[in-house]
FIMAR-599357 format. One record per residue (C-alpha): y, z, x. Coordinates in steps of 0.1 Angstrom, whole numbers, padded with zeros to 4 digits, always signed. Layout:
N
YZX
...
//
This chain:
674
-0385+0055+0155
-0379+0023+0135
-0345+0008+0134
-0323+0009+0103
-0324-0025+0086
-0288-0034+0076
-0288-0060+0049
-0263-0084+0034
-0256-0087-0003
-0253-0124-0011
-0252-0142-0045
-0266-0112-0063
-0294-0103-0039
-0299-0081-0009
-0309-0101+0022
-0326-0082+0051
-0318-0090+0088
-0335-0121+0100
-0330-0149+0125
-0300-0141+0147
-0301-0104+0140
-0284-0081+0165
-0294-0046+0176
-0268-0019+0172
-0268+0012+0195
-0258+0047+0186
-0224+0056+0200
-0237+0091+0208
-0269+0084+0226
-0267+0047+0235
-0302+0042+0220
-0310+0014+0196
-0302+0026+0161
-0300-0004+0137
-0303-0041+0134
-0281-0065+0113
-0274-0102+0108
-0291-0132+0093
-0282-0167+0104
-0299-0181+0073
-0273-0167+0048
-0263-0194+0023
-0225-0190+0026
-0217-0218+0002
-0238-0200-0025
-0219-0168-0018
-0186-0186-0023
-0198-0203-0054
-0211-0171-0068
-0178-0154-0063
-0157-0182-0077
-0179-0191-0107
-0192-0156-0117
-0172-0128-0101
-0137-0144-0105
-0140-0152-0143
-0155-0118-0150
-0126-0100-0133
-0099-0122-0148
-0112-0114-0183
-0101-0078-0176
-0066-0065-0178
-0049-0048-0149
-0056-0015-0166
-0093-0023-0171
-0095-0031-0133
-0076+0001-0125
-0101+0021-0145
-0128+0003-0126
-0113+0013-0093
-0111+0049-0104
-0147+0049-0114
-0157+0034-0080
-0137+0060-0061
-0154+0088-0081
-0188+0073-0074
-0181+0072-0037
-0167+0107-0037
-0201+0119-0051
-0219+0104-0021
-0194+0114+0007
-0219+0136+0025
-0243+0107+0030
-0215+0086+0044
-0205+0115+0067
-0240+0119+0080
-0244+0082+0088
-0209+0078+0102
-0216+0103+0131
-0235+0075+0148
-0202+0056+0152
-0190+0084+0175
-0167+0098+0148
-0162+0135+0143
-0161+0153+0109
-0123+0152+0111
-0124+0115+0118
-0146+0111+0087
-0118+0126+0066
-0095+0099+0077
-0120+0070+0072
-0141+0080+0043
-0119+0104+0024
-0088+0083+0033
-0105+0052+0020
-0115+0068-0013
-0080+0083-0017
-0065+0048-0012
-0087+0035-0040
-0076+0063-0063
-0039+0055-0055
-0043+0019-0064
-0061+0029-0096
-0032+0051-0105
-0006+0025-0096
-0024-0001-0116
-0022+0020-0147
+0014+0032-0142
+0031+0002-0126
+0012-0028-0139
+0009-0040-0175
-0022-0037-0197
-0025-0074-0197
-0036-0103-0175
-0001-0114-0164
+0022-0095-0141
+0059-0101-0146
+0079-0104-0114
+0115-0095-0124
+0134-0100-0156
+0137-0132-0176
+0165-0155-0163
+0188-0172-0189
+0190-0209-0180
+0210-0221-0209
+0243-0211-0227
+0227-0199-0259
+0195-0184-0245
+0171-0209-0260
+0158-0220-0226
+0147-0192-0202
+0129-0187-0169
+0104-0160-0160
+0085-0154-0127
+0049-0144-0133
+0020-0135-0110
-0016-0144-0119
-0049-0140-0100
-0059-0167-0075
-0090-0186-0087
-0108-0183-0054
-0124-0156-0032
-0110-0131-0007
-0129-0130+0026
-0122-0096+0043
-0130-0094+0080
-0127-0058+0091
-0126-0039+0124
-0152-0015+0137
-0130+0016+0138
-0127+0023+0100
-0159+0011+0083
-0150+0026+0050
-0112+0028+0048
-0109-0006+0064
-0129-0020+0036
-0114-0001+0007
-0077-0006+0016
-0083-0043+0013
-0108-0042-0016
-0087-0020-0039
-0057-0044-0042
-0080-0074-0043
-0100-0062-0072
-0069-0049-0090
-0055-0084-0087
-0086-0099-0103
-0101-0116-0073
-0137-0113-0060
-0143-0103-0024
-0167-0110+0004
-0166-0082+0029
-0176-0087+0065
-0175-0055+0085
-0176-0054+0123
-0213-0053+0133
-0210-0022+0155
-0204+0000+0125
-0215-0022+0096
-0243+0003+0086
-0217+0027+0072
-0200-0001+0052
-0234-0012+0039
-0241+0022+0025
-0207+0023+0008
-0213-0011-0007
-0247-0001-0019
-0232+0030-0036
-0206+0008-0054
-0231-0019-0065
-0258+0006-0075
-0233+0023-0098
-0232-0008-0121
-0194-0005-0124
-0186-0039-0109
-0192-0071-0127
-0216-0095-0110
-0201-0115-0082
-0171-0092-0077
-0183-0078-0044
-0206-0093-0017
-0214-0082+0019
-0221-0100+0051
-0237-0077+0077
-0235-0098+0109
-0219-0131+0114
-0200-0152+0088
-0215-0185+0100
-0194-0214+0089
-0180-0197+0057
-0144-0202+0068
-0150-0240+0069
-0156-0239+0031
-0124-0222+0021
-0097-0238-0001
-0061-0232-0013
-0072-0206-0038
-0089-0184-0012
-0076-0157+0011
-0087-0144+0045
-0076-0109+0053
-0084-0100+0089
-0081-0068+0110
-0089-0070+0147
-0077-0084+0180
-0049-0110+0184
-0073-0133+0203
-0098-0133+0174
-0070-0137+0148
-0057-0168+0167
-0092-0183+0168
-0097-0178+0130
-0062-0191+0121
-0070-0223+0139
-0100-0230+0116
-0094-0266+0104
-0100-0257+0067
-0076-0228+0069
-0049-0251+0083
-0056-0281+0062
-0059-0263+0029
-0031-0238+0035
-0055-0209+0030
-0036-0176+0029
-0043-0157+0061
-0033-0120+0063
-0037-0106+0098
-0033-0070+0110
-0038-0072+0148
-0038-0049+0178
-0004-0034+0184
+0014-0015+0212
+0029+0011+0190
+0055+0034+0204
+0067+0070+0198
+0103+0079+0209
+0114+0114+0217
+0150+0118+0206
+0176+0129+0232
+0182+0160+0211
+0145+0171+0211
+0145+0191+0243
+0119+0217+0253
+0121+0247+0231
+0131+0228+0200
+0106+0223+0171
+0109+0186+0176
+0097+0187+0212
+0066+0207+0202
+0060+0183+0173
+0063+0153+0195
+0036+0167+0219
+0013+0175+0190
+0017+0141+0174
+0010+0122+0206
-0020+0143+0214
-0034+0137+0179
-0029+0100+0181
-0045+0097+0215
-0076+0116+0204
-0083+0110+0167
-0111+0084+0164
-0112+0086+0202
-0079+0066+0202
-0096+0037+0183
-0068+0033+0158
-0046+0002+0153
-0017+0026+0147
-0024+0049+0177
+0005+0057+0201
+0001+0034+0232
+0036+0039+0246
+0054+0073+0249
+0091+0069+0253
+0110+0100+0264
+0144+0108+0280
+0141+0105+0317
+0152+0142+0320
+0123+0153+0299
+0095+0131+0314
+0080+0159+0336
+0082+0184+0307
+0063+0159+0285
+0037+0153+0311
+0031+0190+0316
+0030+0197+0278
+0007+0168+0270
-0016+0176+0299
-0020+0212+0288
-0028+0202+0252
-0052+0174+0262
-0070+0198+0285
-0080+0218+0254
-0098+0188+0238
-0135+0192+0238
-0153+0159+0241
-0189+0154+0232
-0215+0150+0204
-0193+0145+0172
-0219+0164+0151
-0210+0196+0170
-0184+0218+0152
-0167+0225+0185
-0161+0188+0194
-0125+0176+0190
-0131+0140+0202
-0163+0120+0199
-0174+0087+0215
-0161+0052+0215
-0181+0030+0192
-0202+0013+0219
-0208+0010+0256
-0192-0024+0254
-0161-0009+0239
-0161+0017+0267
-0163-0010+0293
-0133-0028+0277
-0112+0004+0275
-0119+0012+0312
-0110-0024+0322
-0077-0023+0303
-0069+0012+0316
-0074-0002+0352
-0048-0030+0344
-0024-0004+0332
-0031+0016+0363
-0017-0012+0384
+0018-0004+0371
+0015+0033+0362
+0001+0064+0377
-0027+0082+0359
-0015+0118+0355
-0043+0131+0333
-0079+0122+0326
-0105+0109+0351
-0133+0088+0335
-0154+0093+0366
-0154+0131+0364
-0149+0150+0331
-0166+0178+0313
-0187+0162+0286
-0203+0185+0260
-0229+0160+0248
-0253+0132+0256
-0242+0116+0289
-0257+0083+0278
-0232+0077+0250
-0199+0058+0250
-0177+0088+0260
-0144+0086+0279
-0117+0113+0284
-0081+0110+0272
-0061+0092+0299
-0023+0097+0302
-0004+0073+0325
+0032+0075+0337
+0052+0044+0344
+0082+0050+0366
+0096+0015+0363
+0091+0004+0326
+0117-0023+0329
+0099-0044+0355
+0064-0035+0343
+0044-0060+0322
+0010-0047+0314
+0021-0015+0298
+0039-0036+0272
+0012-0063+0266
-0021-0046+0273
-0038-0024+0247
-0067-0002+0259
-0082+0005+0224
-0092+0041+0232
-0077+0074+0241
-0052+0058+0265
-0014+0061+0264
+0015+0055+0289
+0046+0076+0292
+0079+0060+0303
+0115+0074+0306
+0146+0060+0290
+0182+0063+0302
+0200+0061+0269
+0191+0053+0233
+0198+0015+0237
+0173+0016+0266
+0147+0034+0244
+0151+0008+0217
+0147-0021+0242
+0115-0005+0256
+0101-0001+0221
+0108-0037+0213
+0091-0049+0244
+0059-0046+0224
+0069-0077+0206
+0059-0065+0172
+0043-0032+0162
+0026-0017+0132
+0045+0015+0136
+0071+0031+0158
+0077+0068+0154
+0108+0088+0163
+0110+0126+0166
+0146+0137+0162
+0168+0161+0142
+0199+0139+0148
+0206+0116+0118
+0228+0094+0140
+0199+0089+0164
+0176+0081+0135
+0200+0055+0121
+0205+0038+0155
+0168+0036+0163
+0160+0022+0128
+0187-0005+0131
+0176-0014+0166
+0138-0015+0160
+0131-0022+0123
+0129-0060+0129
+0100-0054+0153
+0081-0030+0131
+0062-0028+0098
+0068+0009+0095
+0091+0034+0112
+0080+0071+0110
+0107+0097+0115
+0098+0134+0116
+0116+0166+0124
+0116+0203+0115
+0126+0195+0079
+0096+0173+0071
+0070+0183+0096
+0051+0207+0073
+0044+0179+0048
+0045+0147+0069
+0014+0126+0071
+0015+0116+0107
+0025+0087+0129
-0009+0070+0126
-0016+0074+0089
-0010+0042+0069
-0005+0052+0032
-0014+0030+0002
+0021+0034-0012
+0037+0019+0019
+0031-0015+0036
+0007-0016+0065
+0012-0045+0089
+0039-0057+0113
+0056-0088+0128
+0048-0107+0160
+0020-0092+0180
+0010-0070+0151
-0001-0102+0132
+0028-0110+0109
+0009-0098+0078
+0012-0070+0052
-0014-0049+0034
-0012-0022+0008
+0024-0011-0001
+0014-0004-0037
+0017-0034-0061
+0031-0054-0032
-0004-0055-0017
-0018-0067-0050
+0005-0096-0051
-0010-0110-0019
-0040-0120-0040
-0019-0136-0068
+0002-0167-0072
+0038-0163-0082
+0048-0190-0106
+0081-0198-0123
+0076-0204-0160
+0103-0221-0180
+0105-0224-0218
+0118-0209-0250
+0118-0172-0257
+0089-0177-0281
+0068-0194-0255
+0076-0168-0228
+0068-0140-0252
+0034-0155-0259
+0026-0160-0222
+0038-0126-0211
+0028-0104-0240
+0063-0091-0236
+0089-0097-0263
+0119-0117-0250
+0152-0116-0268
+0156-0148-0289
+0119-0149-0298
+0109-0146-0334
+0111-0112-0350
+0084-0097-0372
+0093-0077-0402
+0068-0049-0406
+0054-0035-0439
+0071-0001-0433
+0094+0017-0408
+0079+0012-0373
+0080+0049-0366
+0056+0055-0394
+0030+0031-0379
+0004+0040-0353
+0002+0024-0318
-0025+0000-0328
-0007-0011-0360
+0025-0022-0343
+0029-0059-0333
+0049-0073-0303
+0082-0085-0318
+0081-0061-0348
+0118-0054-0356
+0139-0030-0376
+0175-0038-0385
+0195-0007-0395
+0225-0002-0417
+0258+0003-0400
+0279+0034-0393
+0316+0036-0388
+0330+0056-0358
+0359+0078-0367
+0385+0095-0344
+0372+0128-0357
+0337+0118-0345
+0350+0111-0310
+0370+0143-0308
+0342+0164-0322
+0317+0149-0296
+0342+0156-0268
+0348+0192-0277
+0311+0199-0285
+0298+0184-0252
+0327+0193-0230
+0331+0156-0221
+0369+0154-0225
+0374+0125-0201
+0409+0110-0206
+0395+0077-0220
+0383+0095-0251
+0411+0120-0255
+0444+0106-0241
+0457+0075-0258
+0484+0067-0232
+0461+0072-0202
+0433+0052-0219
+0457+0024-0226
+0466+0022-0189
+0429+0017-0180
+0422-0021-0177
+0387-0017-0193
+0398+0000-0225
+0422-0009-0254
+0430+0028-0259
+0409+0058-0268
+0372+0048-0270
+0340+0064-0282
+0317+0080-0256
+0287+0058-0247
+0264+0087-0253
+0280+0093-0287
+0270+0057-0295
+0234+0063-0283
+0232+0094-0305
+0245+0076-0335
+0221+0048-0328
+0191+0072-0328
+0204+0086-0361
+0203+0051-0375
+0168+0041-0365
+0148+0074-0363
+0124+0083-0391
+0128+0121-0394
+0094+0130-0409
+0063+0139-0389
+0044+0107-0379
+0027+0088-0351
+0057+0090-0327
+0049+0119-0305
+0077+0119-0279
+0107+0100-0266
+0098+0097-0229
+0126+0077-0214
+0154+0051-0215
+0157+0022-0191
+0183-0004-0183
+0212+0010-0203
+0243-0011-0203
+0275-0008-0222
+0291-0043-0228
+0320-0037-0251
+0341-0005-0259
+0341+0009-0294
+0373+0024-0309
+0379+0045-0339
+0373+0024-0370
+0347+0002-0355
+0311+0003-0368
+0278-0001-0351
+0243-0012-0362
+0210-0013-0343
+0182-0038-0338
+0150-0021-0327
+0121-0043-0315
+0086-0036-0301
+0089-0052-0267
+0057-0041-0250
+0027-0018-0257
+0006+0000-0231
-0025+0020-0241
-0027+0052-0221
-0059+0067-0235
-0079+0070-0267
-0053+0092-0283
-0019+0076-0276
-0001+0047-0260
+0033+0039-0247
+0056+0017-0267
+0086+0000-0250
+0113-0008-0276
+0142-0033-0270
+0173-0018-0285
+0207-0035-0291
+0238-0021-0306
+0263-0045-0322
+0297-0040-0338
+0311-0052-0371
+0317-0086-0355
+0281-0089-0343
+0293-0085-0307
+0269-0067-0283
+0281-0032-0276
+0251-0017-0258
+0215-0026-0248
+0186-0006-0234
+0149+0000-0236
+0135+0030-0253
+0101+0045-0244
+0080+0064-0269
+0045+0078-0269
+0027+0069-0302
-0005+0081-0316
-0034+0056-0318
//
């Protein structure tokens, strides 16, 4: 049987394995399965191709264009999931593991596509915060913006998630407008290569947006500059070696690291046997020990339980782990497959032996276990250790066996549990199973500084919770200290890692032009007709309507109070209102003013305005009393096309009184037909 030839995609061409290629064995059988690597790759050409071709093509697109591109890629991958499943079995992963890696990666891409459309503008500049007034009269302003880096992102991924590990980095990178060179771990690169082929063959990506290195990177990192990014997932030792690359240090290359992590799970003191929380804890720990055969950066390595419950936890975990069927991942009855390679198996057993110097193995014997599959593969059983003296132990807090291995330790009180969790010196995630809100708060306050994520679960949330070990695209993934000090995902936060934040200073007119977002003080445009009679595409940024004024009477105030039931004293009791330091006497309701404002600017006839969908940033600056009048300025601030039929218009609205003093300000959202 011939070996699969795993190619690289460099500077627009597929390059087959060549000099320096490495043989990859099946995790199931241990037999040679594929070959990958080519020492002759021209890394400088790859970088040049990304910077000169991929980058400019991506930057021409708006955030919404790129989001639509991500959605199309996710749909294309979804159509080929079965092929990815079939190939991924060779990594030792089960069908359930595929759902985390392949479906999870595709789902992550869908989320970034959605967030790109909903939370980012249909333009090429992302505004970070509101404009800052830097002068008395508002003629000189400041605005923070984010724009794409002009370099390339080099993604160095781990072996355990060949699809999700790529897509969770690739989605925010492409959404930012930056091309990527993906380097998967060689042991599972054949799955990544297939996913990349699917995306490239679709024709969705512009040339140069995505390249692939199957094998070693060579000296690519030596050619990086200040506009480039390295995003790494893997061991702390490898991360340190890469960080010390002279070019990365000298050129201040952004380096994002997600490293191995001794994640902990804490059983709350209230979660005693017989409670839903105790059963949940045992279920979560078992799942995290066995999913992907424990080869997860978020897996539970340290189990922290009250001393009084240690024996009960050992018994419950042992009973549950005993039901795990280990063997050929292609078999429907298999619950846990193999490690990715025999080399990984040897490393896990070596690390487990180190842990065994400080802890007793209470479940799982790698020398004698019931294997339902090929005995030549990289199979190991789940191994549970118990450390009776976690305060004096060292290895259980600094040694990660990257497999189905976890250590249980007891705590005396909650402060002791927090101290033990923090001994990991930085984790991707710590979980807490408790129904006690005080316990939850104390653990968060004690451990948050050492964690990128804290997962809390109990009987109220267990039916819908996503699990200790599931990083979600909406939330940041990363952690301090030993976990690498980096962050990934987290919605738009993850996109910003591939952008430069810049403070822009200038006049309102200048900032409006740069941001495609009207800034108060910028020139106003008088339209040819009422703006509510004009379609989405006909409206211009800065187009403004000034209304006539309307006088507010005491009868208006009293009618509104009685009609709505809002008879608050400030509107109805002159003496009480006068004692209020904010009011000169009885004042008009704020919502009365908004209603009258709408009456002043609304065009009542059927037209392109389809719906009022929201109101943001409402502020009341000055009270209005009977006899005052108000008028409205309505300006097109921002436009966002939603589909071929309609788009969202964001209007800047101000209410001023008879003395031109600002009474209220807000932003109105409408959906307008195209």
